[in-house]
C-alpha positions in Angstrom: 12.3 -24.2 -21.4 11.6 -25.2 -17.7 12.9 -24.1 -14.7 14.2 -28.0 -14.3 15.9 -28.0 -17.7 17.6 -24.7 -17.4 18.8 -25.6 -13.6 20.3 -28.9 -14.8 22.0 -27.0 -17.8 23.7 -25.0 -15.2 24.4 -27.4 -12.7 26.5 -29.5 -15.6 28.8 -26.2 -16.1 28.8 -26.6 -19.6 28.3 -23.1 -20.1 27.2 -21.7 -23.8 29.3 -18.9 -25.5 26.3 -16.9 -26.1 22.8 -17.0 -24.4 19.6 -15.2 -26.0 16.9 -14.4 -23.2 13.9 -12.9 -24.9 9.9 -12.0 -23.8 7.7 -10.4 -22.0 8.0 -12.7 -18.6 10.5 -10.2 -16.8 10.9 -12.4 -13.7 12.1 -15.4 -15.7 14.4 -13.1 -17.7 15.8 -11.7 -14.5 16.0 -15.0 -12.8 17.7 -16.7 -15.7 20.5 -13.8 -16.3 21.0 -14.1 -12.4 21.4 -18.0 -12.5 24.1 -17.6 -15.1 25.9 -15.0 -13.5 26.0 -17.0 -10.0 26.9 -20.2 -11.9 29.4 -19.0 -13.9 31.3 -16.6 -12.2 34.0 -17.3 -9.5 33.3 -15.7 -6.2 36.1 -13.0 -5.5 36.7 -12.2 -9.2 32.9 -11.7 -10.4 33.0 -7.4 -10.5 36.0 -7.9 -12.9 34.7 -10.6 -15.0 31.3 -9.1 -15.3 30.1 -6.1 -17.7 26.8 -4.7 -18.5 26.0 -2.5 -21.8 22.9 -0.6 -23.0 22.5 -0.7 -26.7 20.5 2.1 -26.5 23.3 4.1 -25.0 26.8 2.4 -26.4 27.4 0.3 -29.8 27.5 -3.3 -30.1 31.4 -3.1 -30.7 32.2 -1.9 -27.4 30.8 -5.0 -25.9 31.9 -7.4 -28.5 35.6 -5.7 -27.7 34.9 -6.4 -24.1 33.9 -10.5 -24.8 37.2 -10.6 -26.7 39.4 -9.7 -23.5 40.3 -12.6 -21.5 39.3 -12.9 -17.9 40.8 -12.0 -15.0 41.9 -14.2 -13.0 38.8 -16.3 -13.6 37.5 -18.8 -15.9 35.2 -16.8 -17.8 34.1 -13.1 -18.6 30.6 -12.3 -19.2 29.0 -9.5 -20.9 25.3 -8.6 -20.5 23.6 -7.2 -23.7 20.5 -4.9 -22.6 17.9 -3.8 -25.0 19.4 -5.4 -28.2 16.5 -3.7 -30.0 18.0 -4.6 -33.4 16.8 -7.7 -33.2 13.4 -6.9 -33.3 11.6 -4.6 -36.6 10.6 -2.1 -33.6 12.2 1.3 -34.2 14.2 2.9 -31.5 14.6 6.4 -30.7 18.4 5.9 -30.0 20.8 7.2 -32.1 23.8 5.0 -31.7 24.9 2.9 -34.4 25.6 -0.6 -34.3 27.7 -2.5 -36.8 25.7 -5.9 -37.2 28.2 -7.2 -39.4 30.6 -7.1 -36.5 28.5 -8.7 -34.5 27.6 -11.6 -36.9 31.1 -12.2 -37.2 31.7 -12.7 -33.4 28.4 -15.2 -33.5 29.9 -17.0 -36.1 33.2 -18.0 -34.0 32.7 -16.7 -30.2 35.0 -16.6 -27.8 35.5 -19.4 -25.8 36.2 -17.8 -22.4 33.5 -15.3 -22.6 29.5 -15.7 -22.0 27.5 -13.3 -24.0 24.0 -12.8 -22.5 21.4 -10.9 -24.9 18.7 -9.8 -22.6 16.0 -8.8 -24.7 12.8 -8.0 -23.0 10.7 -7.9 -26.1 7.7 -10.6 -27.1 8.8 -11.1 -30.4 12.3 -11.0 -32.4 12.4 -10.2 -36.1 13.0 -13.5 -37.3 13.5 -12.3 -41.0 16.7 -10.6 -40.1 20.1 -12.6 -40.5 21.5 -11.5 -37.4 18.6 -12.8 -35.3 18.5 -16.5 -37.6 22.4 -16.4 -36.9 22.1 -15.5 -32.7 19.0 -18.5 -32.8 21.3 -20.8 -34.4 24.2 -20.3 -31.9 22.9 -19.5 -28.6 21.2 -21.6 -26.1 17.9 -19.7 -25.9 15.4 -18.9 -23.0 12.2 -18.0 -24.2 10.3 -16.2 -21.5 6.7 -16.3 -23.2 3.7 -16.1 -20.6 3.5 -19.1 -18.7 0.9 -21.4 -18.5 -0.9 -22.7 -15.3 1.6 -25.8 -14.7 4.6 -23.7 -15.4 3.2 -21.2 -12.9 2.8 -24.0 -10.4 6.2 -25.6 -11.1 8.1 -21.9 -10.5 5.8 -21.6 -7.0 6.7 -25.4 -6.2 10.7 -24.3 -7.2 10.4 -21.5 -4.7 9.1 -22.7 -2.1 12.2 -25.7 -2.2 14.4 -22.7 -2.8 13.4 -21.3 0.7 13.3 -24.8 2.1 9.8 -25.1 2.9 6.7 -27.2 1.1 3.9 -25.9 -0.1 0.2 -27.7 -1.2 -1.3 -27.7 -3.8 -4.4 -26.1 -2.6 -2.4 -23.4 -1.2 -1.0 -22.5 -4.6 -4.1 -22.5 -6.0 -5.6 -19.9 -3.3 -2.4 -17.9 -3.4 -3.1 -17.6 -7.5 -6.9 -17.1 -6.7 -5.8 -13.9 -4.4 -2.6 -12.5 -5.9 -3.1 -13.3 -9.6 -0.5 -14.5 -12.3 2.2 -12.0 -12.1 5.2 -14.7 -10.9 7.5 -12.0 -9.7 4.9 -11.0 -7.2 3.9 -14.6 -6.4 7.5 -15.5 -5.9 7.8 -12.8 -3.3 4.7 -13.6 -1.4 5.9 -17.3 -1.3 9.2 -16.0 -0.1 7.2 -14.0 2.9 5.2 -17.1 3.8 8.3 -19.3 3.7 9.9 -16.7 6.7 6.7 -17.1 8.6 6.4 -21.2 8.8 10.2 -21.6 9.0 12.7 -23.7 7.8 11.2 -27.0 6.9 7.6 -25.8 7.5 4.7 -26.0 5.3 2.6 -23.5 3.4 -0.9 -24.8 3.7 -4.1 -22.5 2.7 -4.5 -21.2 6.2 -1.0 -19.9 5.9 -2.3 -18.0 2.5 -5.0 -16.7 3.7 -3.4 -15.1 7.1 -0.5 -13.6 5.4 -1.5 -12.6 2.0 -3.4 -9.2 1.6 -6.6 -9.6 -0.2 -7.3 -7.7 -3.9 -10.6 -6.3 -4.0 -11.7 -9.3 -6.3 -11.0 -11.7 -3.9 -12.7 -9.8 -1.2 -15.9 -9.8 -3.4 -15.1 -13.8 -3.7 -15.1 -13.8 -0.2 -18.5 -12.0 0.2 -20.3 -13.9 -2.3 -18.9 -17.4 -0.3 -20.5 -15.9 3.0 -24.0 -15.3 0.9 -23.6 -18.7 -0.3 -23.9 -20.0 3.4 -25.9 -17.4 4.6 -23.5 -15.6 6.8 -24.9 -12.1 5.9 -23.4 -10.6 9.1 -20.0 -11.4 7.9 -21.1 -10.2 4.4 -22.1 -7.1 5.5 -18.7 -6.5 7.5 -16.6 -6.9 4.2 -18.7 -4.5 2.6 -18.3 -1.9 5.6 -14.7 -2.5 5.6 -14.4 -2.2 1.7 -16.2 1.2 2.3 -14.0 2.3 4.8 -11.0 1.9 2.8 -13.1 4.3 0.2 -13.9 1.9 -2.2 -16.7 3.0 -4.4 -19.9 1.2 -4.1 -21.0 1.7 -7.6 -17.7 -0.4 -8.6 -18.4 -2.9 -5.4 -21.9 -3.4 -6.9 -20.2 -4.2 -10.7 -18.0 -6.7 -8.9 -20.7 -8.3 -7.3 -22.8 -8.6 -10.7 -19.6 -10.0 -12.2 -19.4 -12.6 -10.2 -22.7 -14.0 -10.0 -22.6 -13.7 -13.7 -19.6 -16.3 -13.5 -21.8 -18.4 -11.1 -24.5 -17.9 -13.5 -21.8 -19.2 -16.5 -20.4 -22.2 -14.7 -24.0 -23.6 -14.0 -25.1 -23.5 -17.5 -21.9 -24.8 -18.6 -22.1 -27.5 -16.4 -25.4 -28.7 -17.5 -24.2 -28.6 -21.3 -21.3 -31.0 -20.1 -18.5 -28.7 -19.6 -15.5 -30.4 -17.2 -14.2 -27.5 -15.1 -11.1 -26.8 -17.6 -13.0 -26.5 -20.3 -15.2 -23.7 -18.4 -12.1 -21.8 -17.2 -10.9 -21.8 -21.0 -14.2 -20.5 -22.3 -14.6 -18.1 -19.6 -10.7 -17.0 -19.8 -10.5 -17.6 -16.0 -8.2 -19.6 -13.7 -9.5 -22.9 -12.9 -9.6 -22.2 -9.0 -12.1 -19.3 -9.7 -13.9 -21.7 -11.9 -14.1 -24.5 -9.4 -15.5 -21.9 -6.7 -18.1 -20.7 -8.9 -19.3 -24.3 -9.8 -19.7 -25.1 -6.4 -21.5 -21.7 -5.4 -23.8 -22.2 -8.0 -25.3 -25.4 -6.7 -26.7 -23.0 -3.9 -28.8 -21.2 -6.5 -31.2 -22.4 -9.2 -30.6 -20.7 -12.9 -33.7 -18.6 -12.3 -32.4 -17.1 -8.8 -29.4 -16.2 -10.4 -31.0 -14.5 -13.3 -32.8 -12.4 -10.9 -30.0 -11.8 -9.2 -28.4 -10.1 -11.9 -31.5 -8.0 -12.4 -31.8 -6.9 -9.6 -28.0 -5.5 -9.6 -28.8 -3.9 -12.5 -31.7 -2.1 -11.0 -29.5 -1.1 -8.2 -26.9 0.0 -10.4 -29.0 2.3 -12.1 -31.0 3.6 -9.5 -27.5 4.0 -7.6 -26.2 6.3 -10.9 -29.1 8.0 -11.1 -29.5 9.6 -7.6 -32.6 7.8 -6.8 -31.2 5.8 -3.5 -28.0 6.5 -1.4 -25.4 4.3 -2.9 -23.9 2.7 0.1 -27.7 1.6 1.4 -28.1 -0.1 -1.8 -25.6 -1.9 -1.4 -26.4 -2.7 2.0 -30.0 -3.5 0.6 -28.9 -5.7 -1.8 -26.8 -7.8 0.1 -29.5 -7.8 2.9 -32.1 -9.0 0.2 -29.9 -12.0 -0.7 -29.9 -13.0 2.8 -33.4 -13.0 3.2 -33.9 -14.9 -0.3 -31.6 -17.5 0.6 -33.5 -17.9 3.9 -36.9 -18.2 2.1 -35.9 -21.1 0.0 
C-alpha cells in the first residue's frame, strides 16, 4: 500500500472498523496510526474517545469491552492495541492470558462506532492461526515492510509536500546517499531543510550538502572524489578533520579500500554490459553510490585500481603490525594517490 492510497482512503472517511498495521518499518506504522487518529477523531473529544492497550500488560478482553462502549459526544471511539504478540508464532515473557475466542467473535461482528487499530511491529504474522486469517480478512491491512527505492523517494516527496516545499530528484538521491535508508531519519532531515528554505522554497543538492551532517562513509566518499579530481590538499584536509574527531586511521584505510573496491567492481561490471541499476542490485548498493563510483572509475584503469587495493592492503598490514605510524601511513597513502594521478 502506498502513502497515496492510504491518504485517499482516509480522505473518503469511509473508515474500516478494524485496521491491522504490521511490519518492521516503524516510521510507517506510527505515521499510519497517527493519520487514522487525526482523521477519525473530532477535535475536542479526542481525549475521551481514544484508548491504548498493551497486550503484554492487559488482556484483549479489556480492549474489546472498551471498543463495545459508545463514543462520547463523537462519531467514533478508537482503541489502539499495541504488541499483539498472539498474532505471531513468537513466545512472550508476558503472563497475561488472552481469550482469542472472544477476539474472534468480535472480529466477525465489530462495532460500527468503534475503530480498533492493531499496531503489530512484527515482520511476519502466523498465517496458520485462525485469528490472523480472520483479522486479515476483516481488516484494512497496512504492511509496513522494508520499502524499495521508489517508495522511499515517494515518502520523501510526500514529506516535502507536507511542509509546503519542493525537493529535486538529485537532492533526494544526495540525501539518501548521505543519510542511508532509514525513513524516519530522512523525514526529519526534510523537515529541517524545509525550515531553512522556507514555505514555497526549493530543496536542492546544495541545500542537502550545506545542512546535512555527513556520515563517516560519506566523508570517505567525498575524499575519494577529491582524489579523482586531483584535489589532494582538500583530501588531506578531510583526513585531518576525521582524525581530529578521533576516527581510527585503520578504519579510515579500510573504508578507502572498500570505496576503491567498489569503483573497480563497477568498472568491471560496466565492461560486462551491466546497467547501473543491475550493478546496484549485484553489489547491494544504493543506485546513487553506483552512479558516482561508475563515474569515478573513468579516472582509473583497471590495473591502477588493482594496484591501489594492493597498496592499501600493504599499508593496513604495516599499520596493524606497528611498522609505521598509523596516521603517517594514511597521509602517505593519500599523497601517493595524488602523485600517481599527476604522473598519468
